[in-house]
N, C-alpha and C positions, 0 to 999 in steps of 0.2 A: 466561170473563172473565179468568182468569189468563193464558191464551195471548195475549189482546189486550193486556194490560198489558205482557207480556214483549216483544211486537213493538214497542210504542210506546217502550219503554226502549231497545231495540236501535237504532231509528231515531234516537232522541235522541242516543245515544252516537255513532252514525255522523255525525250533524250536527255535533257538537262536534269530533270528530276532523277533519272536513273544513274547519272554519272556522279561519282564520288572521287575526291582527290585527297590524298594524305601526303604530308611532307615530313621528312625527318627533322629532328630538333635543330640541326644546323642548316636545313634547307637544301642540301646538296642532292638528296634523293627525293623523287616524287613518284608515288604510286597512284595510278588511276584505276578505279573499278567501275564497271558498267555492265548492263545487260545488253547483249547483242542479239540480233535476229529474233528467234523464237524464245526469248527469255534465257539466253545462255550466259552464265556468269563469265566475265572476262576481266583480266587485269593487265596492266603494263607497268614498266618501271624504267625511270631514267635517272642518270647520275650526271650532275652538272650539265644537263641538257642533252646528253648522249643517251641513245637507246641502249638499255641493258636487256630488258625483256620486252619484246614487241607484244601487241595484243595477243593474249593467250587464254585459252578456255580452261574452266574449272568445273569440277563435278565428279560424280561417280556413277557407274552403271551397276545396278543390282542384279542378282541372279533371279531368274523366273522361278516362282515357287507356287506350291499349293495345289497341284493337280490331284484330282480325285482318282482313287484306285478302284478299278472295276474288275469283275470276273465274267468270263464267257461261259454261260451255262453251268456255272459252279463246278467246272472241271479243273480249276486251279490255274487256268491260263490268264494270269493277272496282267494288267497293263495300265499305264497312266493315260487318263483322258486329257489330252493336251488342251482341249477346248475349255477346261476348267482352270487353267493356269492364271495366276495373277499377272497381268501384262505391265504392271506399274514398275518398270525396271529403271526408269530414268530419274536420276538425281543430278542431271546435267542440263536440263532445259525446262521450258514452260514455267519459269520463275518470275515473280514480281517482287520488288523491294517492299517489305512490310515495315522495316524500321532500320535506322542507322544510329549508331552511338559512337562518339569520338571521345577520347580521353588522353591524358598525358601521365606518364609514370616516370619517377626518378628516385632511385635509391642507390645506396652503396652498401654492399654486403661483403662479408669475409668468408672465404672458403676454408674448410678444415685444412687443406693443403692446396698448393697451386703455384702458378707462375707469378702471381702477384698477391700481396697481402689484402688488397682491397679491389673489388670489382664493381664498376658502376653499371647499373641497369637502367638505361634512359631511353624511352621510346615514346612515340605517338601511336595511338591505336585507333583503328576503325573496325567496328563490329557491324556486319551487315546481316540482317535477318531476311531470309528469302522464303516466300510462300509459294507453294505449288498448289494452286487452287483446285485443279482437276483431281488431285489425290488427297487434298486436305493434309498435306505434310509441310514441314518447314525445317530448314537448317540454318545454321549461322556460319558465316565465313569470317574469321577474325584475322585481321592484319595488324602486325606490329612493325613499325618502321624505325629502325635505329640509324645512327649516323653512318654506320658501316654496312647496313644491309636490311633485308626484309625477311620476316617470318610470317607464315600464314597457315591456318589449319581449318579443318571442317569440324563443326560441333553439331551433335545430334541431340536436341533436348528431349525430355520426356514428352510423349504424345501418343495418341491412340492409334494412329495409322502408320507409325514407324517405331516398332518395338524390337523385334528380332529380325535381323536382315543379314544377307550374305552379299559380300562384295564380289562382283564378277570382274570388274576393272575399275581402278581409279584413273580418271581421265585428266589429271592435272597436267597442264602444258607449260613448257618453258621455251618460248620462241626466241631463238637467238637472232641478234641483229646482223650477223655476218658469219662467214666461214672461219670461225675462230681457231687458233692453235689450242689444242687440248692435250692434257696429260691424263691418260686414261688406262684402265684395265678392263678386260671383258666383263660384261654383265654375267652374273652367275648366281644360282640359288644356294650354292654350297661352299664357295671359297672366295676369298679375296687375295689369295696368295699367288699373285701374278706380278711379273715385272711390268713396269709402266712403259707405255708407248707415247711418244710425242708426235703429234700429227695434226693436220687440219681436220676439222669435222668431216669434211667430204671424203677424207682418206680412210676413215675408220673401217668401212666395209671391206676395202681392199687389203687392209692390214690385219683383220680379225683372225684369220687362220694362223698367222704367224704369232700373234699375241696370245693365243689360247694354248697354253702349255699343260702338260699332264699334271694332275694332282690326285690326292688320295680320295677325294670326293668332289665331284663337280657336275654342274648341270647348266649348260648354256641355253639361251632362249632366243637369240636373235643375232644376225650378222652385224647389227649396228647397236646392240645393247651394251651399255657401259655402267659402271658402278659409281655411286657417290662415296665420298665427297669427290666431285668432279671439278678439276681446276682448269680454267681457260684463260686465254689472253687474246684480246681483240687487236685488230690491226691498228686501231687508233689509241691503243695504250690502256685499255681497261682490263683489270684483273677481276675475273668473275668466278665465284665458287658456288656450286649447287650441292646441297646436302639436306639432312633432316635432323630434327631435334626431338627428344622425348619420345622415343620409340617404345611404347607401352601398349600391350594387348593389341598388336597390329602387326602386319607383315612388313618386312624390310622393303624399301623402295630402291629398285634399279631405275635406269633411264633408258628408254628406247628412242633412237633418233630417226626421224623422217629426214633423210639426208638430201632430199630434193628441196625441201622448204626450210631446213635447219631448225626443226622443231623437236625438242625432247618431250616425251610424254612419260609420266610415271608408269612403272611396271612392277607391280607387287609380286612377292614370292608366293606361289600357291601352296596349298596343303596337299595331302595325299589324294584328295578327291578333285583337285584342280581349282578349288575355291581360293579366293584371295583374302578372305577374312570373314569371320563370323562375329557380328557385333550385336550388342544389346543396348538400346538407348535407356538412359542418357549415357553418351560416350563421346570420345574425342579421337580425332586422327592425330598422328604426330605432326609437328610443325614442318613445313617445307621451307627451306632457307635459301636465300640468295645473298651472298656476301660480295660486296663490290667496292673497288677503289681504283684510283689511278696510281696507287703506290702499293707494290706487292707486300710491303711490311705491314700494312693495315690488315691484310687477310690473315697473317700469322698472329697478329695481336688481337684479333676479334674475339669477343666473349659472347657473341650471339647464341652459340649453341648452349652454353651453360645458362645464360640468362633466360632462355626459353624453357628450361626445366624447372620443376617445383623446388622450393627450398628444402634444406635437409630435413628428413623425417625421423632421424635418429636422435633421441633425447640425450644420450650420453655418447660423446665422440672422443672421450679422453684416451681410449684404447687404440685409436686409429693413428698410426705413426708411419711416416715414409720409411722406406727400407732400402738399404744398399746390401746386396747379397752376392755370394759366389755359389757354385753348385756342381754337383756330380751330374753333369749334363753334356757338355761339349764333347767329352771323350766318347760318349755313346753316339752323339750326332755324327761324328766323324768316322765312326766304325772302329775306333781303337778299343772300345769296351762294349759291353752289351747290357741291356735291361734285364734279359732273361738269366735265370740262375743255372739252368742246365740245358743240354742239347739232347737229353735222353728221350724226351716226350714229344711226339708229333702233335699231341693235343693233351690238354689238361681239363679236369673237372674239379672245380673247387669243392673241398670237403671229401673228395674221393681220392684224388691223386696224392700219393705219399712222397713228399719231397725228401723225407729223411733217407729214402732209399735211392735217391738220384745222385748221379755223379756230377759235381759242380763243373761247369765248363771252363773255369779258370779266368774268365773275362768279365764276370759279373762285377760291376763297379760299386754297387750299393752294398758293400760289406762293411762290417763294423770297423775293422782296422783302417780301411781306406777313408771312410767317412770321418773318422777321428783326425786324419791328416788334414782334411778340409776344414774341420772345426779349429784345429790348431792354427792354420793359416788365417782363417777369418779372425780369430781372437788376436793374433799378432798384429794384424794390419787394420783392425778397427771396423770390421764388417759386422752387420747386424745379424744376418741369418745365412744358413747354408741350405740350399735346395738339394734334395736327394730324390732322384727318379729311379725307378726300378727296384724299390725296396719291398714291394708287396707281391704276393704270389699271383700268377696268371699271365705273365708276359710271354710265355713260350708260344702261345697261339692267339695273341690278343688282337691281331689286325687282319681285316679282310675276310672274315669268316661269318659275318652277320650273326655273331654270337651274343646271346642275351646275357647269360650269367657269366660275365667275363672277369670281373674283379669284385672283391668284397670290401676293399679300402681299409681293412683293419688287420689282415693276417700277413705278417712279414715272412720273407724267405728265411731259411735256417741260418744264414750267415749275417742277418741283420738283427741286432739285439736292441729292441725298442727302449727298454728301461735303461740299459747301460749307456746308450747314446744320449738319451734324454738327460740323464744325470751328468754325463760328461760335458755336454753342451752347456748346461746350466752352470757348471763349475767354471767354465771359461767365459761366461757372460755372453753367450751366443745362443740363438734359437735355431732350431731346424725348421725349414719350410716344408710343409706337406705337399705331396703331389697326388692328384686324383686324375689319372687318365681314364676316361669313360669308354673309350673306343666307340663313342657315339651310341652306346646302349643306354639311352636316357631313362627308360623305364627302370632299368637295373640300378642306375645311380640314384634315382629318387627313392627307391625302396630301401637303399642303404644309407641315405644321406644323413639322417639323424644319428645313426650309430657311428658313422664316419666322423661327423663333427664332434660328437661326444668323445670319441677316441682322441681326437686332436686336443680338445680342451683338457682332458685328463693327463695328457702327456706333454703339455706345454707348447703345442703348436698354435700360433695365432695368425698364420697366413697360409693360404693354399693356392697352388697353381693347378687349375683344372684344364682338361683337354677334351676335345671332341673330334678326334681323328676318325675318318671313314664315314660311311653312309649311316644315316640316322636310323635307329630303332626306337619307335615304331617305323617299320619299313614304309617308304613312300613319303615320309615327312622330310623336309629340307632344313638345313642349318638355319636359314633366315626366314622361315615361315612364322606365322603368328603363334603356333603351338610351341615352337622352340624359343621364341622370344619370351613367352610366358615362363618357360622353364628357366631360362637364364636369370630372370628377375626373381623367381621362386628360390633358386639357389643362393642368390645374393641376399635376400631377406632372411633366409634360414641361417646363412653364415653370420649375419648381424645378431641373430638371437644368441649365438654362441661367442660373440665378440671375435669374429674371425674376418680377416681381410682377404679379398678374393681377387685373383688374377686369372681370367678365363682366356684360354687359347682356342682358336678355331670357332669362336662365338661370333655373333653379329658385331659389325664394327660399331664403336661407341657413338652415342648420340647425346652426350652430356649428362647421362643419368648419375654420374659420379657426384654431381651437386646434391642430388636428392639422397643418394646412398653412397657417402664418401668412403665406405669400406671397399668399394670397387676401385682398388688402387692401381689396376693395370689391366690391359687386354693385349693380346697379340693381334689377331684379326687383320693381318696384312703379311706380306712377304718379309720376314725378318732375317736376322743374322744366320739362322740355321741353313738358309738356302745358299749361303756362301760355301757350305760343305756339300751341297747338292748340285753343283755346277756353277754357282756364283750369281750375284746380283749385278745388274748394270751399274756402272760407276756413278751415274747421276741419281741413283735410287734415293739416297738420303737427302738430296736437295729437293725432292718432290714430296716425300712423305709428310713433312710439316705442313704442306699445302693441301694434303688430301686426307690420309688416314687420321692425322692428328687434329684435324678440325673438330672431331667429335670427342676427343679425349686422349689421355696419355697412352703410349704404346710400350709394351715390354719388348723392346727391340733386341735386348741382350747384346750390347756392344762390348768392346774391350778385347778384341782378338789381336794378339801380338805376332803370332806365327801364321803367316798367310798361306803357305803351301801345305795343304792338308796331308800330303804324302808324308810329311814329317811325323804325323801322328798315326797314319794308316797307309802303308805303302800301296794299298790297292785303291786308294781314293786320290784322284789326281785333280780335285777341285782346287780353286784358288780364290782367296778372299780379295775382292777387288777394292782395295783400300790401302792407304799408307797407315803406318802405326800412329802417326800424329793425328790423322783424321779419326781413328778409333777413340782417341782421347776426346776429341771435339764433340763426338756424338753424345757424351754425357750432358752437354749443354744444349746442343741444337735439337736433339730428340728428347723433348721434355717428358719426364715421368717422375712420379714420387717413388717409383719402384725401379731401381737400376741395378743391373747385374754386371759383375766383372766375369765375363763368360769363359775366358780362356783357362787353361790349366795352371795351377800354382807354380809348377816348375818353369813354365814359360814366363810368368811374371818375375820369378827370381832371376831370370836372365837380364831383365830390363827394369830393375828396381828404381832407377832414376826417373824413367817415364811413368812407371806404375804409381809414383808419388802423386801424380795429378788425380788418378782415380781414387786414391785414398783421401785426398783433400776435398774433392769437388762435393758440393752440397746436393741434396735431393729435394729440397723444399726452399721456396723463394719468397722474398718480400717484394721484389720488383724484377721486371724483365724489359730490356730495351732491344728491339730488333734494329740492328745497325744498318744492315743491307740485305737484300733478298731478291732473287730472281728464280722462279721455279725452273728446275732442270739445269741450273747453272751454279748457284751458290746461296748459302744462308749464313749470316753472321749475327750472333746474338750475345748479349751480355746479361747476366742475371746476378742479382744481389741475394746472397745467402740469408736464410731466415734468421732474424734476431742478431745479425752481425752487420759490420760495415765492409764485408769482404765481397768481392765480385769475381765471377768466373765468365770467361768469354770463349766461345767456340765458333769455328768456321768449318763447314763442309762444302767441298767443291766437286764439280763434275770432272770428267776425263780431260777437259780442256784446261783445268787449273784456274786460278784466279788470284789477282793482286788486290788486296784490301788496303784502303787508306781511311783511317778514322781517328777521331779524337776521343779522349777519355772524359768528355764533358759531363758524364753521368756521375762522376766521383764528387765527393764533398769538397767545396772550395777550401783552400788553405791547409789541406791535409796531404801527407805523402804516403805512398803505397809502394810495396815491392811487387813488381809484376814479374812472374816467372813464365817465360814464353816457351812453349813446347811446339816446335815447328818442323816442317819438312826440310831436310837438307837440300842443297842446291840440285843434287842429282837424284832426288827421290822420285819415285814413280809407282803407281798402284800395281803395275804388272812386273816391272823389272828390278825395282829397288825399294821394297816396301818398308824396310826397317831402318832407313836412313833418316835420322832426325837430329835436331839440335835443341839444346836447352840453354837459355841465357836469362840472367836476372838484370832488371833495370829498375830505376826509381821513376815513378810516374805521379803526376798530379792531374787535376781536372783540365789543365791546359796542354797536356802532353798529346802528341800526335804520332801515330804508328803507321808505317807502310809494311805490310807483311805478305809474302808470297805463299800461296798454297800450290803444291805440285799437282800434276794431273792425277785425279782421283784422290787428292789429299785434303789437307786442312791444317788448322792449328788450334791450340788450346792455351789459354792464359789464366793463371790464378793471380788475382790482384788483392793483396793482403795489406791492410792498414798497418803502418809501422812507425816507430819513433826514430829520432835522429841517429841513435846509436846503431840501430839495425840497418840503416841505409848507408852507413859510412863505408866508403870505398866503392860503392856501386855507381855506375854511370846513370846520369839523369836523362830521361828521354824528352 
């Protein structure tokens, strides 16, 4: 009996030694780390005493390596002798705690551009060094606990028994405390361009087939696989977001759900050989993040993703400026115009095809005269840049042919005069934005990249929209694998060498790297406005994206569509934009980005110049942001203070159910008066039946004013709040 008691005491002492607890600075979040069973790393997380993450396993499984190659009788019949394989594949058990270190960090830093002028980075940290004695290997798991969530990553120090290694699976778990409501898109190695589905976790399997819609490149992996950032809401009122930060030299993480136990496990994107990552120590994994609050607004206001990235690595950032632009784009997306110059060639070969002998198709939008019209419109209304797509040769057979040498990024079509347009734009105080569609021929892009960026610098282009439509070349690689993530970062760094700002479409969704490389001023990486011309987005789409896609960084959503029936542009396209005009204005505030496009045609804006005024006025860089109200899938209302001014802009986007907002202007300076111009849905507005019904009214507001404003189904409202003197407010009603 005494022996049994002694053993129990030793086990208890061992358990206490193994358990580590970390609290957030305000004490609301508590993370517990321990080794379970056979030395399995495990963590849990609570918020104000409620379970957020139940005990969940950590670690990685490595690929078996090292088999000796033998020959049978020297006849060339080679084979691997599996008995010589290294069996040391586990980095998920047999650990002991070698060391723990705790620390506190608190700083305030200023982004080059952003939602706020100042960002506080305040966390408590626990670094746990784990020894695996049977293999003489060690890793570090580093936890950072902020007031609004948790970040943790794996670190692989320099050591003799873990140098080059291949990840077979990352086994990070997120065990949910219930069958939460989730806002999800299907897990995929090649696209994020899906409409969101709202359902219980237990319903994902049954809804997956319907949620998985056709795309130009896609690779599903599981009937319960979903993508991050994943937004959830528990029955007891917790808002939970799962994502990652600082995705560098690693594969993008999806999540695979064990829907019997409600446990998510990380699911990395494989390479062409099926491997999930090739690493060389010393190295780091990305941070895995859990953002949590009982107030949805805290999720939107969280800076965890940025704070978990490295500080800016660019010495000179003076050339990085937020951009408001228009473009030769929407007319091609709708089918009114084309990217291609001619219909004569079923295929083209760059350097061989003679475009001077081709008959123009009459629908090529990127021609000199037409681009000048866009430049004139941009100059008249104060826009910074004009995007031009389809300017360069090769668009006749650019897609779906697994073609390597598809574009050269420097040779224009016969009807696009580079020098003339360069000089014309300069004379108008406008820049042209470059477009580099790669057709996912990545090897081709890298071989041309220096020449393409040099061409841009020589011709006055300081920003580029790149694209990766279609299946990746090298064949077998995926958009979100380690190889491609390294390419995206290579392109970003190379762009910085030429002082070029980058906006990548179809790339991996952002993970906060814009802090480190602020010339990354935009990404698409989700289902954007273009899909409104491809059948339409669900009306609640823009109430979800701020909670999901935008957790990692700004999105080039391309809002500002005023004509919702696409048949007005192209009689053969019967798509409909599921939004009211007033909500299109609001998106410039609710969909944060330092890169904002007025996506519709100039002639459409000329029909609604009173509403277009908001797009002209709204800022693209901010000193402060206040999330007034938010509920994923229902509504988002946000107020932002324009950089270097005392002016505010407010936006609301609502679902198909509409929404009534009531709020005060308490964020305004006391004792000052402002003129608020309210762009709102008319009483009979509706995203399907009456999209262009809006009202505009002006009132005087102070920090004590209160507003009740109705958003129509699929609608919203936008408000400019401009500081004014007594003379300017004379005759206006005071709210």
